[in-house]
MARBA-3410 file (N, C-alpha, C, O; in Angstrom, 1 decimal):
159
115.0,-148.0,92.0,114.3,-146.8,91.9,113.0,-147.0,91.1,113.0,-147.7,90.0 ~ 111.9,-146.5,91.6,110.6,-146.7,90.9,110.6,-145.8,89.7,111.0,-144.6,89.7 ~ 110.1,-146.3,88.6,110.0,-145.5,87.4,108.6,-144.8,87.3,107.7,-145.3,87.9 ~ 108.6,-143.8,86.5,107.3,-143.1,86.3,106.8,-143.4,84.9,107.6,-143.6,84.0 ~ 105.5,-143.5,84.8,104.8,-143.8,83.5,105.2,-145.2,83.0,106.1,-145.3,82.2
104.5,-146.2,83.5,104.8,-147.5,83.1,104.9,-147.8,81.6,105.7,-148.7,81.2 ~ 104.1,-147.1,80.8,104.0,-147.5,79.4,104.7,-146.4,78.5,104.4,-146.3,77.3 ~ 105.5,-145.6,79.1,106.1,-144.5,78.3,106.9,-145.0,77.2,106.8,-144.5,76.1 ~ 107.8,-145.9,77.4,108.6,-146.5,76.3,107.8,-147.1,75.2,108.1,-146.9,74.0 ~ 106.8,-147.8,75.6,105.9,-148.4,74.6,105.2,-147.3,73.8,105.1,-147.4,72.5
104.7,-146.3,74.4,104.0,-145.2,73.7,105.0,-144.5,72.8,104.6,-144.1,71.7 ~ 106.3,-144.3,73.2,107.3,-143.6,72.3,107.4,-144.4,71.0,107.6,-143.9,69.9 ~ 107.4,-145.8,71.2,107.7,-146.6,70.0,106.5,-146.7,69.1,106.6,-146.8,67.9 ~ 105.3,-146.7,69.6,104.1,-146.9,68.8,103.5,-145.6,68.3,102.8,-145.6,67.3 ~ 103.7,-144.5,69.0,103.1,-143.2,68.6,103.3,-142.8,67.2,102.4,-142.4,66.5
104.5,-143.0,66.6,104.7,-142.6,65.2,103.8,-143.3,64.2,103.5,-142.8,63.1 ~ 103.3,-144.5,64.6,102.4,-145.2,63.7,100.9,-144.8,63.8,100.1,-145.2,63.0 ~ 100.6,-144.0,64.9,99.2,-143.6,65.1,99.0,-142.2,64.7,98.9,-141.3,65.4 ~ 98.8,-142.1,63.4,98.6,-140.8,62.7,97.3,-140.0,63.1,97.3,-138.8,63.2 ~ 96.2,-140.8,63.3,94.9,-140.2,63.5,94.3,-140.5,64.9,93.2,-140.4,65.1
95.2,-140.9,65.8,94.8,-141.4,67.1,95.2,-140.4,68.2,96.3,-140.0,68.2 ~ 94.3,-140.0,69.0,94.6,-139.2,70.2,95.1,-140.2,71.3,94.4,-141.2,71.6 ~ 96.3,-140.0,71.7,97.0,-140.9,72.7,96.9,-140.4,74.1,97.4,-139.2,74.4 ~ 96.4,-141.2,75.0,96.4,-140.9,76.4,97.3,-142.0,77.1,97.1,-143.1,76.8 ~ 98.1,-141.5,78.0,99.0,-142.5,78.7,98.6,-142.5,80.1,98.5,-141.5,80.8
98.3,-143.7,80.6,97.8,-144.0,81.9,98.7,-145.0,82.6,99.1,-146.0,82.0 ~ 99.1,-144.8,83.8,99.8,-145.8,84.6,101.1,-145.3,85.1,102.1,-145.3,84.3 ~ 101.2,-145.0,86.3,102.5,-144.7,86.9,102.9,-143.2,87.0,103.9,-142.9,87.7 ~ 102.2,-142.3,86.4,102.6,-140.9,86.5,102.3,-140.4,88.0,101.2,-140.7,88.5 ~ 103.3,-139.8,88.5,103.2,-139.3,89.9,103.6,-137.8,90.0,103.3,-137.2,91.0
104.4,-137.3,89.1,105.0,-136.0,89.2,104.5,-135.1,88.0,104.3,-135.6,86.9 ~ 104.3,-133.8,88.3,103.9,-132.9,87.3,105.0,-132.8,86.2,104.7,-132.8,85.0 ~ 106.3,-132.7,86.6,107.3,-132.6,85.5,107.3,-133.9,84.6,107.5,-133.7,83.4 ~ 107.0,-135.0,85.2,107.0,-136.2,84.3,105.8,-136.2,83.4,105.9,-136.6,82.2 ~ 104.7,-135.7,83.8,103.5,-135.5,83.0,103.7,-134.5,81.9,103.4,-134.8,80.7
104.2,-133.4,82.3,104.5,-132.3,81.3,105.5,-132.7,80.2,105.3,-132.5,79.1 ~ 106.5,-133.4,80.7,107.6,-133.8,79.7,107.0,-134.8,78.7,107.3,-134.7,77.5 ~ 106.2,-135.8,79.1,105.6,-136.7,78.2,104.7,-136.0,77.2,104.7,-136.4,76.0 ~ 104.0,-135.0,77.6,103.2,-134.2,76.6,104.0,-133.4,75.7,103.9,-133.4,74.5 ~ 105.0,-132.6,76.3,105.8,-131.8,75.5,106.7,-132.5,74.5,107.0,-132.0,73.4
107.1,-133.7,74.9,107.9,-134.6,74.0,107.1,-135.2,72.9,107.6,-135.9,72.0 ~ 105.8,-135.0,72.9,104.9,-135.6,71.9,104.6,-137.1,72.1,104.1,-137.7,71.2 ~ 105.0,-137.6,73.2,104.7,-139.0,73.5,103.2,-139.3,73.7,102.7,-140.4,73.3 ~ 102.5,-138.4,74.3,101.1,-138.5,74.6,100.4,-137.2,74.4,101.0,-136.1,74.5 ~ 99.1,-137.2,74.2,98.3,-136.0,74.1,97.7,-135.7,75.5,97.3,-134.5,75.7
97.6,-136.6,76.3,97.0,-136.4,77.7,97.5,-137.5,78.6,98.1,-138.5,78.3 ~ 97.2,-137.2,79.9,97.6,-138.1,81.0,96.3,-138.6,81.7,95.4,-137.8,82.0 ~ 96.3,-139.9,81.9,95.2,-140.5,82.8,95.8,-140.8,84.1,96.9,-141.4,84.2 ~ 95.1,-140.4,85.2,95.6,-140.6,86.6,94.6,-141.5,87.3,93.4,-141.1,87.3 ~ 95.0,-142.5,87.9,94.1,-143.4,88.6,94.3,-143.5,90.1,93.7,-142.7,90.9
95.3,-144.3,90.6,95.4,-144.5,92.0,95.7,-143.2,92.8,95.3,-143.1,93.9 ~ 96.5,-142.3,92.3,96.7,-141.1,93.1,95.5,-140.3,93.4,95.4,-139.7,94.5 ~ 94.5,-140.4,92.5,93.2,-139.7,92.8,92.4,-140.4,93.9,91.6,-139.7,94.5 ~ 92.6,-141.6,94.1,91.8,-142.3,95.2,92.3,-141.8,96.5,91.5,-141.9,97.5 ~ 93.5,-141.3,96.6,94.0,-140.8,97.9,93.8,-139.3,98.0,93.6,-138.8,99.1
93.7,-138.6,96.9,93.6,-137.2,96.9,92.6,-136.8,95.7,93.1,-136.5,94.6 ~ 91.3,-136.8,96.0,90.3,-136.6,95.0,90.6,-135.3,94.2,90.3,-135.3,93.0 ~ 91.1,-134.3,94.8,91.3,-133.0,94.1,92.7,-132.9,93.5,93.1,-131.8,93.2 ~ 93.4,-134.0,93.4,94.7,-133.9,92.8,94.8,-133.2,91.4,95.7,-132.4,91.3 ~ 93.9,-133.5,90.5,94.0,-132.8,89.2,93.9,-131.3,89.4,94.6,-130.5,88.7
92.9,-130.9,90.2,92.8,-129.4,90.5,94.0,-128.8,91.1,94.4,-127.7,90.7 ~ 94.6,-129.5,92.0,95.9,-129.0,92.6,97.0,-128.9,91.6,97.8,-128.0,91.7 ~ 97.1,-129.9,90.7,98.1,-129.9,89.7,97.9,-128.7,88.7,98.8,-127.9,88.5 ~ 96.7,-128.5,88.2,96.4,-127.5,87.3,96.5,-126.1,87.9,96.9,-125.1,87.2 ~ 96.3,-125.9,89.2,96.4,-124.6,89.9,97.9,-124.4,90.3,98.2,-123.3,90.8
98.7,-125.4,90.2,100.1,-125.2,90.6,100.4,-125.4,92.1,101.5,-125.1,92.6 ~ 99.4,-125.9,92.8,99.5,-126.1,94.3,100.4,-127.3,94.6,101.0,-127.3,95.7 ~ 100.5,-128.3,93.8,101.4,-129.5,94.0,102.2,-129.8,92.8,101.9,-129.5,91.7 ~ 103.3,-130.5,93.0,104.2,-131.0,92.0,104.2,-132.5,91.9,104.8,-133.0,90.9 ~ 103.6,-133.1,92.8,103.5,-134.6,92.8,102.4,-135.1,93.6,101.8,-134.4,94.4
102.0,-136.4,93.3,101.0,-137.1,94.1,101.6,-137.4,95.5,102.8,-137.4,95.7 ~ 100.7,-137.7,96.5,101.1,-138.1,97.8,101.9,-139.4,97.6,101.7,-140.2,96.7 ~ 102.9,-139.6,98.5,103.7,-140.8,98.5,102.8,-142.0,98.9,102.1,-141.9,99.9 ~ 102.9,-143.0,98.1,102.2,-144.2,98.5,103.2,-145.4,98.6,103.8,-145.7,97.6 ~ 103.4,-145.9,99.8,104.5,-146.9,99.9,104.2,-148.2,99.2,105.0,-149.0,99.0
102.9,-148.3,98.7,102.5,-149.6,98.0,102.5,-149.4,96.5,102.1,-150.3,95.8 ~ 103.0,-148.3,96.0,102.9,-148.0,94.6,103.4,-149.1,93.7,102.9,-149.3,92.6 ~ 104.5,-149.7,94.1,105.1,-150.8,93.2,104.6,-152.2,93.5,105.0,-153.1,92.9 ~ 103.6,-152.3,94.4,103.0,-153.6,94.7,101.5,-153.5,94.4,100.7,-153.0,95.1 ~ 101.2,-153.9,93.1,99.9,-153.7,92.6,98.8,-154.4,93.5,97.7,-153.8,93.6
99.1,-155.5,94.1,98.0,-156.2,94.8,97.6,-155.4,96.0,96.4,-155.1,96.2 ~ 98.5,-154.9,96.9,98.1,-154.2,98.0,97.7,-152.7,97.6,96.8,-152.1,98.3 ~ 98.3,-152.2,96.6,98.0,-150.9,96.1,96.5,-150.8,95.6,95.8,-149.9,95.8 ~ 96.1,-151.9,94.9,94.8,-152.0,94.4,93.8,-152.1,95.6,92.7,-151.4,95.5 ~ 94.1,-152.9,96.6,93.2,-152.9,97.8,93.1,-151.6,98.4,92.0,-151.1,98.8
94.3,-150.9,98.6,94.3,-149.6,99.2,93.4,-148.6,98.4,92.7,-147.8,99.0 ~ 93.6,-148.6,97.1,92.8,-147.6,96.3,91.3,-147.9,96.4,90.5,-147.0,96.5 ~ 91.0,-149.2,96.3,89.5,-149.6,96.4,89.0,-149.1,97.8,87.9,-148.6,97.9 ~ 89.8,-149.3,98.8,89.4,-148.9,100.2,89.2,-147.4,100.2,88.3,-146.9,100.9 ~ 90.2,-146.6,99.6,90.1,-145.2,99.6,88.8,-144.7,98.9,88.2,-143.7,99.3
88.5,-145.4,97.8,87.2,-145.0,97.1,86.0,-145.3,98.0,85.1,-144.5,98.1 ~ 86.0,-146.4,98.7,85.0,-146.7,99.7,84.9,-145.6,100.8,83.8,-145.1,101.1 ~ 86.1,-145.2,101.3,86.2,-144.2,102.3,85.6,-142.9,101.8,84.9,-142.2,102.6 ~ 85.9,-142.5,100.6,85.5,-141.2,100.0,83.9,-141.2,100.0,83.4,-140.1,100.3 ~ 83.3,-142.3,99.7,81.8,-142.2,99.6,81.2,-142.3,101.0,79.9,-142.2,101.0
81.9,-142.5,102.0,81.3,-142.6,103.4,81.1,-141.2,104.0,80.3,-141.1,104.9 ~ 81.7,-140.2,103.4,81.6,-138.8,104.0,80.8,-138.0,103.0,81.2,-137.7,101.9 ~ 79.6,-137.5,103.4,78.8,-136.6,102.6,79.6,-135.4,102.2,80.4,-134.8,103.0 ~ 79.4,-134.9,101.0,80.0,-133.7,100.5,79.6,-132.5,101.4,78.4,-132.3,101.7 ~ 80.6,-131.7,101.8,80.4,-130.5,102.6,81.4,-129.5,102.1,82.6,-129.7,102.2
81.0,-128.4,101.4,82.0,-127.4,100.9,82.9,-126.8,102.0,83.9,-126.2,101.6 ~ 82.5,-126.9,103.2,83.3,-126.4,104.3,84.3,-127.3,104.9,85.1,-127.0,105.8 ~ 84.4,-128.5,104.3,85.3,-129.6,104.8,86.2,-130.0,103.7,85.8,-130.1,102.5 ~ 87.5,-130.3,104.0,88.4,-130.8,102.9,87.8,-132.0,102.3,87.3,-132.9,102.9 ~ 87.8,-132.0,100.9,87.1,-133.1,100.2,87.8,-134.4,100.4,87.2,-135.4,100.2
89.0,-134.4,100.9,89.7,-135.6,101.2,89.6,-136.1,102.6,90.2,-137.1,103.0 ~ 88.7,-135.4,103.4,88.5,-135.8,104.8,87.9,-137.2,104.8,87.0,-137.6,104.1 ~ 88.5,-138.0,105.7,88.1,-139.4,105.9,88.8,-140.4,105.0,88.6,-141.6,105.1 ~ 89.7,-140.0,104.1,90.4,-140.9,103.2,91.8,-141.1,103.9,92.5,-140.1,104.2 ~ 92.2,-142.3,104.0,93.5,-142.6,104.7,94.6,-142.0,103.9,94.6,-142.1,102.6
95.6,-141.5,104.6,96.8,-140.9,104.0,97.9,-141.9,104.1,98.6,-142.0,105.2 ~ 98.2,-142.6,103.0,99.2,-143.6,103.1,100.7,-143.1,103.2,101.6,-143.8,103.4 ~ 100.8,-141.8,103.0,102.2,-141.2,103.2,102.5,-141.0,104.7,103.6,-140.8,105.1 ~ 101.5,-141.3,105.6,101.7,-141.3,107.0,102.1,-142.7,107.4,101.4,-143.7,107.2 ~ 103.3,-142.8,108.0,103.9,-144.1,108.3,103.0,-144.9,109.3,103.0,-146.1,109.1
102.4,-144.3,110.2,101.5,-145.0,111.2,100.3,-145.6,110.4,99.9,-146.7,110.7 ~ 99.7,-144.8,109.5,98.6,-145.3,108.7,99.1,-146.5,107.8,98.4,-147.5,107.8 ~ 100.2,-146.3,107.2,100.7,-147.4,106.4,100.9,-148.7,107.2,100.5,-149.8,106.8 ~ 101.6,-148.6,108.3,101.9,-149.7,109.1,100.6,-150.4,109.6,100.5,-151.7,109.5 ~ 99.6,-149.7,110.1,98.4,-150.2,110.5,97.6,-150.9,109.4,97.0,-151.9,109.5
97.6,-150.2,108.3,96.9,-150.7,107.1,97.5,-152.0,106.6,96.8,-153.0,106.3 ~ 98.8,-152.1,106.6,99.5,-153.3,106.2,99.1,-154.5,107.1,98.8,-155.6,106.6 ~ 99.0,-154.3,108.4,98.6,-155.3,109.3,97.1,-155.7,109.1,96.7,-156.9,109.0 ~ 96.3,-154.7,108.9,94.8,-154.9,108.8,94.6,-155.6,107.4,93.7,-156.5,107.4 ~ 95.3,-155.2,106.4,95.0,-155.9,105.1,95.5,-157.3,105.1,94.9,-158.2,104.4
96.5,-157.6,105.9,97.0,-159.0,106.0,95.8,-159.9,106.7,95.6,-161.0,106.2 ~ 95.2,-159.3,107.7,94.1,-160.0,108.4,92.9,-160.2,107.4,92.3,-161.2,107.3 ~ 92.7,-159.1,106.6,91.6,-159.2,105.6,91.9,-160.3,104.6,91.0,-161.0,104.2 ~ 93.2,-160.4,104.1,93.6,-161.4,103.1,93.3,-162.8,103.7,92.9,-163.7,103.0 ~ 93.7,-163.0,105.0,93.5,-164.3,105.7,92.0,-164.6,105.7,91.6,-165.8,105.5
91.1,-163.6,105.9,89.7,-163.8,105.9,89.2,-164.2,104.5,88.3,-165.1,104.4 ~ 89.8,-163.6,103.5,89.4,-163.9,102.1,89.8,-165.4,101.8,89.0,-166.1,101.2 ~ 91.0,-165.8,102.2,91.4,-167.2,102.0,90.5,-168.1,102.7,90.1,-169.2,102.1 ~ 90.1,-167.9,103.9,89.2,-168.7,104.6,87.8,-168.8,103.9,87.2,-169.9,103.8 ~ 87.3,-167.7,103.4,86.1,-167.7,102.7,86.2,-168.5,101.4,85.3,-169.3,101.1
87.3,-168.4,100.7,87.5,-169.1,99.4,87.6,-170.6,99.7,87.0,-171.4,99.0 ~ 88.3,-171.0,100.8,88.4,-172.4,101.1,87.1,-173.0,101.5,86.8,-174.2,101.2 ~ 86.2,-172.2,102.0,84.9,-172.7,102.4,83.9,-172.7,101.3,82.7,-173.1,101.4 ~ 84.3,-172.2,100.1,83.5,-172.2,98.9,82.5,-171.0,98.9,81.6,-170.9,98.0 ~ 82.7,-170.0,99.8,81.8,-168.9,99.8,82.3,-167.8,98.7,83.5,-167.8,98.5
81.4,-167.1,98.2,81.9,-166.1,97.2,82.6,-164.9,97.8,82.4,-164.5,99.0 ~ 83.6,-164.4,97.1,84.4,-163.2,97.5,83.8,-162.0,96.8,83.7,-162.0,95.6 ~ 83.4,-161.0,97.6,82.8,-159.8,97.0,83.1,-158.6,97.9,83.5,-158.8,99.1 ~ 82.8,-157.4,97.4,82.9,-156.2,98.2,84.3,-155.6,98.3,85.2,-155.9,97.4 ~ 84.5,-154.7,99.2,85.7,-154.0,99.4,86.1,-154.0,100.9,85.3,-154.3,101.7
87.4,-153.8,101.1,87.9,-153.8,102.5,87.4,-152.5,103.2,87.9,-151.4,102.9 ~ 86.5,-152.6,104.1,85.9,-151.5,104.8,86.7,-151.1,106.0,86.5,-151.4,107.1 ~ 87.8,-150.4,105.6,88.8,-149.9,106.6,88.7,-148.4,106.8,88.6,-147.7,105.7 ~ 88.6,-147.9,108.0,88.5,-146.4,108.2,89.7,-145.9,109.0,90.3,-146.6,109.8 ~ 90.0,-144.6,108.7,91.1,-144.0,109.5,90.8,-144.1,111.0,91.7,-144.1,111.8
89.5,-144.1,111.4,89.2,-144.2,112.8,89.7,-145.4,113.5,90.0,-145.4,114.6 ~ 89.8,-146.5,112.7,90.3,-147.8,113.2,91.8,-147.6,113.7,92.2,-148.1,114.7 ~ 92.5,-146.8,112.9,93.9,-146.5,113.3,93.9,-145.7,114.6,94.7,-146.0,115.5 ~ 93.1,-144.7,114.6,93.0,-143.8,115.8,92.7,-144.6,117.1,93.3,-144.4,118.1 ~ 91.8,-145.6,116.9,91.4,-146.4,118.1,92.6,-147.3,118.5,92.9,-147.5,119.7
93.4,-147.8,117.6,94.6,-148.6,117.9,95.7,-147.8,118.6,96.3,-148.3,119.5 ~ 95.9,-146.6,118.0,97.0,-145.7,118.6,96.6,-145.3,120.0,97.5,-145.2,120.9 ~ 95.3,-145.0,120.2,94.9,-144.6,121.6,94.9,-145.7,122.6,95.1,-145.4,123.8 ~ 94.8,-146.9,122.2,94.8,-148.1,123.1,96.1,-148.3,123.7,96.3,-149.3,124.5
END
């Protein structure tokens, strides 16, 4: 079972020593009840959210308005390497779509809770990793982000 809040136990142990420090806990929070409990128990003063926001830019707004109780499911949550690539790709996807108040702000960002998206991304990222290895072996610099779009999935499904 995946745990929530990677550093919760550490924060519980160190918090009593931090008399004048505002404590924010970041890493692993996915549910509103988990976040609220950490604050109500006095373990932390606030919550930092990273990877869930790359999939759902308006996640904090949805939490505060009571529209959601948890982040979207990310099948790569416990695998930092692929989760990191996925989040970087989602940030790249987010900046590809100009802001339009009449369109969902998350439009164009892959939804990893969709099994087809997950499956295709897993295959695509494997090919990307192979390309990175080839570049590294040839002595070329590694830079940039995996430019993967949801449209690539649609093209594969339609074929």
